[in-house]
C-alpha positions as CSV (number, residue, x, y, z in Angstrom):
1,X,184.1,-115.7,70.8
2,X,181.2,-113.2,70.6
3,X,182.9,-111.1,67.9
4,X,183.6,-114.1,65.9
5,X,179.9,-115.3,66.2
6,X,178.6,-111.9,65.3
7,X,180.6,-111.9,62.2
8,X,179.3,-115.2,61.1
9,X,175.8,-114.1,61.5
10,X,176.6,-111.0,59.5
11,X,178.2,-113.0,56.9
12,X,175.1,-115.5,56.7
13,X,172.8,-112.5,56.3
14,X,174.8,-111.0,53.6
15,X,175.0,-114.1,51.6
16,X,171.2,-114.8,51.8
17,X,170.3,-111.4,50.7
18,X,173.0,-111.5,48.0
19,X,171.3,-114.5,46.6
20,X,167.7,-113.0,47.0
21,X,168.6,-109.9,45.1
22,X,170.6,-111.7,42.4
23,X,167.3,-113.7,41.6
24,X,166.1,-110.3,40.1
25,X,163.5,-109.5,42.7
26,X,162.5,-105.8,42.4
27,X,161.7,-105.5,46.0
28,X,161.3,-107.5,49.3
29,X,157.7,-108.2,48.6
30,X,158.7,-111.0,46.6
31,X,156.1,-111.9,44.0
32,X,153.5,-109.6,45.6
33,X,152.9,-106.0,45.1
34,X,153.5,-106.0,41.3
35,X,156.7,-105.2,39.4
36,X,157.3,-102.0,41.5
37,X,155.9,-100.3,44.5
38,X,152.5,-99.0,43.6
39,X,149.3,-97.7,45.1
40,X,149.4,-95.8,48.5
41,X,153.1,-97.0,49.0
42,X,154.3,-95.4,45.7
43,X,152.0,-92.3,46.4
44,X,153.7,-91.9,49.8
45,X,157.2,-92.0,48.2
46,X,156.3,-89.5,45.6
47,X,155.4,-87.2,48.2
48,X,158.7,-87.6,49.9
49,X,160.5,-87.1,46.5
50,X,158.6,-83.8,46.0
51,X,161.0,-82.3,48.5
52,X,164.0,-82.8,46.5
53,X,165.7,-80.0,44.4
54,X,168.3,-79.9,41.9
55,X,171.9,-80.5,43.3
56,X,170.7,-82.4,46.4
57,X,171.4,-85.9,47.4
58,X,169.3,-88.8,48.5
59,X,170.4,-91.9,50.5
60,X,168.3,-95.1,50.5
61,X,169.1,-97.5,53.1
62,X,169.1,-101.4,52.6
63,X,168.1,-100.6,49.0
64,X,168.3,-104.1,47.6
65,X,167.7,-103.8,43.9
66,X,167.0,-100.1,44.2
67,X,163.3,-100.0,43.9
68,X,163.1,-96.6,45.8
69,X,165.9,-95.0,43.5
70,X,164.1,-96.2,40.6
71,X,160.8,-94.8,41.8
72,X,162.4,-91.4,42.3
73,X,164.0,-91.5,38.8
74,X,160.5,-92.2,37.4
75,X,158.7,-89.8,39.5
76,X,161.1,-86.8,38.9
77,X,162.5,-87.4,35.4
78,X,165.5,-85.2,34.6
79,X,165.9,-83.8,38.1
80,X,169.6,-83.2,38.8
81,X,169.9,-85.1,42.0
82,X,172.5,-87.7,43.3
83,X,171.4,-90.9,44.7
84,X,173.4,-93.0,47.0
85,X,172.0,-96.7,47.7
86,X,173.4,-98.9,50.2
87,X,172.9,-102.6,51.1
88,X,174.6,-105.2,53.2
89,X,174.2,-107.6,50.2
90,X,176.2,-107.3,47.0
91,X,173.8,-105.6,44.7
92,X,174.0,-104.9,41.0
93,X,170.5,-104.1,39.6
94,X,170.2,-104.9,35.9
95,X,167.5,-102.1,35.4
96,X,170.2,-99.4,35.6
97,X,171.7,-100.5,32.3
98,X,168.8,-98.9,30.4
99,X,169.3,-95.6,32.0
100,X,170.8,-92.6,30.3
101,X,174.5,-92.2,30.8
102,X,174.0,-88.9,33.0
103,X,171.4,-90.6,35.1
104,X,173.6,-93.5,35.8
105,X,176.6,-91.2,36.7
106,X,174.3,-89.8,39.4
107,X,173.2,-93.1,40.8
108,X,175.7,-95.0,42.9
109,X,175.2,-98.4,44.7
110,X,177.4,-99.3,47.6
111,X,177.4,-103.0,48.4
112,X,178.5,-104.6,51.8
113,X,177.4,-101.4,53.8
114,X,175.9,-101.7,57.2
115,X,173.3,-99.1,58.3
116,X,175.3,-98.9,61.5
117,X,178.4,-97.7,59.7
118,X,177.5,-95.5,56.8
119,X,180.5,-94.4,54.7
120,X,179.4,-90.8,54.3
121,X,180.2,-87.5,55.6
122,X,177.9,-85.9,58.4
123,X,175.1,-83.7,56.7
124,X,175.8,-85.1,53.4
125,X,172.1,-86.1,52.4
126,X,169.0,-84.1,52.1
127,X,166.7,-87.1,52.0
128,X,167.3,-90.4,53.7
129,X,164.9,-93.2,52.9
130,X,164.3,-97.0,53.7
131,X,161.6,-99.2,52.8
132,X,161.3,-102.2,55.3
133,X,165.0,-102.3,55.7
134,X,166.2,-100.1,58.7
135,X,164.2,-102.1,61.1
136,X,166.8,-105.2,60.6
137,X,169.7,-103.0,61.8
138,X,170.9,-102.5,65.3
139,X,168.6,-99.5,65.9
140,X,170.7,-98.2,68.8
141,X,173.6,-97.7,66.5
142,X,171.8,-97.2,63.2
143,X,169.5,-94.3,64.1
144,X,172.4,-92.0,65.3
145,X,174.1,-92.8,61.9
146,X,171.0,-92.1,59.8
147,X,170.7,-88.6,61.7
148,X,174.4,-88.0,61.5
149,X,174.3,-88.2,57.5
150,X,171.2,-86.1,57.2
151,X,171.5,-82.4,56.3
152,X,170.1,-80.3,59.2
153,X,166.5,-79.7,58.4
154,X,166.5,-82.4,55.8
155,X,164.0,-85.2,55.5
156,X,164.0,-88.8,56.8
157,X,161.4,-91.3,55.4
158,X,161.7,-94.6,57.1
159,X,158.9,-97.2,56.6
160,X,158.9,-100.2,59.0
161,X,156.4,-103.1,59.6
162,X,153.9,-102.3,62.2
163,X,153.7,-104.5,65.3
164,X,150.6,-106.3,64.0
165,X,151.8,-107.0,60.5
166,X,152.2,-110.4,58.9
167,X,156.0,-110.3,58.8
168,X,156.4,-109.4,62.4
169,X,153.8,-112.1,63.3
170,X,155.7,-114.6,61.3
171,X,159.1,-113.6,62.8
172,X,157.6,-114.2,66.4
173,X,156.7,-117.8,65.3
174,X,160.0,-118.4,63.7
175,X,161.7,-117.2,66.8
176,X,159.7,-119.5,69.0
177,X,160.9,-122.5,66.7
178,X,164.5,-121.4,67.1
179,X,164.3,-121.1,70.8
180,X,163.0,-124.8,70.9
181,X,165.6,-126.0,68.4
182,X,168.4,-124.5,70.4
183,X,166.8,-125.3,73.8
184,X,169.3,-127.2,76.1
185,X,166.6,-129.7,77.5
186,X,164.4,-130.7,74.7
187,X,165.7,-129.1,71.7
188,X,166.6,-130.9,68.5
189,X,170.1,-129.5,68.4
190,X,171.1,-130.5,71.9
191,X,169.5,-134.0,71.4
192,X,171.6,-134.5,68.1
193,X,174.8,-133.3,69.8
194,X,174.5,-135.8,72.5
195,X,173.8,-138.5,69.9
196,X,177.2,-138.2,68.1
197,X,179.2,-140.0,70.7
198,X,176.9,-143.2,70.5
199,X,176.9,-143.0,66.8
200,X,180.7,-143.0,66.8
201,X,180.7,-146.2,68.8
202,X,178.2,-147.8,66.4
203,X,180.6,-147.7,63.7
204,X,182.4,-150.9,65.0
205,X,180.8,-154.4,65.9
206,X,182.4,-153.8,69.5
207,X,180.9,-150.5,70.0
208,X,177.5,-151.7,68.6
209,X,177.7,-154.6,71.2
210,X,178.4,-152.1,74.0
211,X,175.7,-149.9,73.0
212,X,173.0,-152.6,73.2
213,X,173.4,-152.8,77.1
214,X,174.2,-149.1,77.6
215,X,171.3,-147.6,79.4
216,X,172.6,-144.1,79.0
217,X,172.9,-144.4,75.3
218,X,169.4,-145.8,75.2
219,X,168.2,-142.6,77.0
220,X,170.1,-140.5,74.4
221,X,168.4,-142.2,71.6
222,X,164.9,-141.8,73.2
223,X,165.6,-138.1,73.8
224,X,166.4,-137.6,70.1
225,X,163.4,-139.7,68.9
226,X,161.3,-137.3,71.3
227,X,162.8,-134.3,69.7
228,X,162.0,-135.5,66.1
229,X,158.2,-136.2,67.4
230,X,158.1,-132.7,68.8
231,X,159.4,-131.2,65.6
232,X,156.8,-133.1,63.6
233,X,153.9,-131.9,65.9
234,X,155.2,-128.3,65.6
235,X,155.0,-128.7,61.8
236,X,151.5,-130.2,61.8
237,X,150.3,-127.6,64.2
238,X,151.1,-124.7,61.7
239,X,152.7,-124.2,58.5
240,X,154.1,-120.7,59.8
241,X,157.9,-121.0,60.1
242,X,157.8,-124.7,59.2
243,X,160.6,-124.3,56.7
244,X,163.0,-123.4,59.6
245,X,162.1,-126.8,61.3
246,X,162.4,-128.8,58.2
247,X,165.6,-127.2,57.0
248,X,167.1,-127.9,60.4
249,X,165.8,-131.4,60.5
250,X,167.5,-132.0,57.3
251,X,170.7,-130.4,58.3
252,X,170.8,-132.5,61.4
253,X,170.1,-135.6,59.3
254,X,172.9,-134.8,56.9
255,X,175.3,-134.2,59.8
256,X,174.6,-137.4,61.6
257,X,175.0,-139.4,58.3
258,X,178.6,-138.4,57.8
């Protein structure tokens, strides 16, 4: 059912991001951008942190390994503020171990939290932040939650990828590949599913003999081969998103070889 499928997708996203952050990545830029946010991005966040006053609370959404909380602590050393950092993934940043005990006490990471369902009281946070994270949530549900937990008159600072950015362009290419892979007519997945029955028959000498004169089975095989050719052309046409195609091809090959 739909709820079960949504739960599976959510669980897969959670697992992928948990592995990514467990690798020690400091932020979502991967190996680019240096060890921490810097340049104009760091300057922007320092301006936001300047609003914070002693006794206030900050909430960082989709925090990952806590690059923004770390930047706040560096930018306003000794400032007595509480920081809540939430992420869908299981996160446990190693850098927090070197913090003074009092600073660690005021910094709380909350794993397995969706932006669409924040576990905080209304009007509880004076600054709500997110760096390339909130855009991956269901905005129709997430935005009201973000507004709900913010103190009236507080500050929201949510950076997202612009429409013309590289990540957005790449996502469009990947979605195009996925549409083809899952297509009911010429997609690889449908062609592979149809191939299962003939492959089952091919397990016996009698089945193989029947397949040799089965025109429908021949058409199914030709359709699968055509899908493989299409996949190859897509990979050759552009390296963008090719990993989705190649990983799908490998998964199909492993499934059909069982």
